[in-house]
N, C-alpha and C positions, 0 to 999 in steps of 0.2 A: 713479400708483404710490406705494407706501408706502416711506418712507425708514427705514433702520435706526435704532433707538433707541440713541444714544450713551450715555445715562444708565444703561441696563441693563447694557451691556458694561463700563462703567466701574465699576459696583457689583460685578460679578463679578470684575474685575481687582483691585479693592481687597480683596475677600473672600479671593481666592487669595493675595495678598501677606500679608494678616494671618494666614491659616492657616499659610503657610510660615514666617513670623516666629515664631509660637507654637510650631510644631514644632521649629524650630531651637533655641529656648530650652529646651524640654523635653529634647531630645537632649543639649544641652550640660550640663544639670543632671544627667542620668542618668550621663553619662560622667564628670563631675567627682566624683560620689559613688562610682562604681565604681572609678575609677582613682586617686583621691587619698584613699584611706582613711588615717585617722590610726593610726599604729602606735606601740606602746609602745617607747621606746628600750631598747636592750640595753646592759648595763654589763659590761665585762670588767675584772677586777682582776688585774694581774700585779705581782709583787714581784721587784725586782732586787737581787741580793746581790753585793757585791764580795768574792770569796773569795780569800785569799792562801794558797797552799800552800808550806810550807817543805820543800824536798827536800834531804836530806843525802846526799852522795856518800861512801860508806865506802871506796871504792877508792883505790889509790895512783896512779890515772891519771884523766884528765879524762873526764867523762861528757857526750857531745854528744847532746842530746835532739832528737828530731824533733817533728813536730806531734802533740800529744796531745789526748785527749778527756776531758772531765769531765762526769759526770751528777749531777744532783740528784735524790734518790730520797725518796719519802714513802710509807711503808707498802708497800715493795716495788715501787712503780710509778715509772718515770722521769717527772719532771714538769718537768725543765729540763736544758739541756745547753749546753756551750760548748767552744770549741777552745782548746788551750794552745799558744802560739807556741813554735817551736824556739829552742834556746839552748844554753848551755854551763854545766855545773856543775863547778867546779874540783875537783881531787883533794883528798880529805880535807876538802872544804869544803861549803858549803851555798848555796842560792839560793832566793829567794822568787819563785814563779811566780804572777802575778796572773791571775785569771779573773773574768769577770762572768757570773753565772748568773741567768737569769730564771725564776722560778717561774711556770709557765703554768697558770693556774686552769682553763682549758678542758680540760686533760689530766687533771685530777683526778677527774672524774666525780662519783660520790656521796661520795667522800672529802672533798669541799669542806666538808661539814657537820662532819665530824670535825676538820678543820683549824680551822674557825671556833670550835668548842668548845675546842680546845687554845689558840688565841690568847686567848680570853676567860679561860681558866684561868691563862694567864701563861707557858706554855712550849710550843714546838713542836719535835719531834725529827725532824730530817731526816738523811739520809745522803748522802755523796758517794762516787762510784765514779770513780776516775781511772786512766787508762792513759797512761803517758809512755814511748814507745819511744825507744831511742837506742843508742849504741855507746860502749864503753869501750876506749880505746886502751891496749894493754898492750905491754910489751917494745919500747921505743923507737918506738912507733907503727907497728910492723911487723905485729903481730897485733892485730886488732880483734875484740872480742867484742860481739855484739848482746845486748841485754837490754831488759827492760821494767820500769819502776818502776810499782808498783800501790799508791799510797797511798790507802787507803780509810778514811774516818773518819766518825764520828757528828758531827752539827752541831746541837747544841741551841741554839735561839733563845729568849731570854727576853723577855717583854713585860710592860709594866705592866698588872696586872689592871684590868679595867673595872669600876668600882664604882657608877656612876650608874645611874639607872633606864633601862630600854630605851626607845629612841626609836621612834616609829612613823612610817613614811614616809607622807607625804600627797601626794596628787595635786593639782596646781593647774592649772586650765584658763585659758588666756588669753582 
């Protein structure tokens, strides 16, 4: 009787192991290329403004303001907002209300080009729309009158004009 050839079955086994190893390397490379694509980083520029609103109370009674809202507007579009904290404005007095507004570049759409041109020219004109609801205590605090302060103002921002030659962004690959 003839005995099985162990050399031939070992060669087949080594061949199958080698084929499996090569296939696993090829699949790993394909998945790495497909799943680990290099993407360009995105840059988002936001500008934060510390805005102080001077609110004067013309009444002979205290003005107790509730939570207010303030919008930052560029060319008629709201591009930033903030909440104004409740407080008290004394009779015939004034109070400075601080708010921190963030100009959100992603809400500007195509106006971002106009904004960049205005910055390079040296001045940007923004508007603020503010609503401060509250109550005025009249006649020994017995009668309370609700009112809303609406201080809306233009906010021109001046910048140092850019005089140097334009820089070109370069890509560097590691």
